[in-house]
C-alpha positions in Angstrom: -5.5 13.4 37.9 -1.9 14.2 36.9 0.1 16.8 38.8 1.6 19.8 37.0 5.1 18.7 37.8 4.6 15.5 35.6 3.5 17.4 32.5 6.1 17.7 29.8 6.4 19.9 26.7 4.5 18.1 23.9 2.0 16.3 26.1 -1.5 16.4 24.6 -4.6 17.8 26.3 -8.0 16.4 25.1 -11.2 18.1 26.1 -14.8 18.5 25.0 -17.6 21.0 25.8 -21.3 21.5 25.4 -21.1 23.7 22.3 -23.0 22.6 19.2 -19.7 21.9 17.3 -18.3 19.8 20.2 -21.5 17.8 20.5 -21.6 17.3 16.7 -18.0 16.0 16.6 -18.7 13.5 19.4 -22.0 12.4 17.7 -20.3 11.6 14.4 -17.3 10.0 16.2 -19.7 7.7 18.0 -21.3 6.7 14.7 -17.9 5.9 13.3 -17.0 3.9 16.4 -20.1 1.8 16.1 -19.5 1.3 12.4 -16.0 0.1 13.1 -17.2 -2.1 16.0 -14.9 -0.4 18.5 -15.5 -0.3 22.3 -17.3 2.7 23.7 -14.8 5.2 25.3 -14.5 8.8 26.0 -14.3 11.0 22.9 -12.6 14.4 22.9 -13.5 17.1 20.4 -10.7 19.5 20.9 -6.9 19.1 21.5 -4.1 21.3 22.8 -0.4 20.8 23.4 1.3 21.6 26.7 4.4 23.9 26.4 6.8 24.8 29.2 8.4 28.2 28.4 10.8 29.8 30.9 9.3 27.8 33.8 5.7 28.7 32.9 3.2 26.2 31.6 1.1 27.1 28.5 -1.4 25.3 26.4 -1.2 25.9 22.6 -4.6 25.3 21.0 -6.9 26.5 18.2 -9.7 28.9 19.0 -13.0 29.7 17.4 -11.7 32.7 15.4 -8.9 30.6 13.9 -5.8 32.1 15.7 
């Protein structure tokens, strides 16, 4: 696990959840992985970007309602 002090603005955060959309994304990504003969690895379904602003750490990401 990385410590907060090592995070820089612009670093990417990848996550997944148990929602239908997240599971569907991972399902289809695994089909594509098999079709391309790639090694099995962790698949994220959502991404965010870390931002340091005035000494505070934020994550910029999309949300279900679009903003």
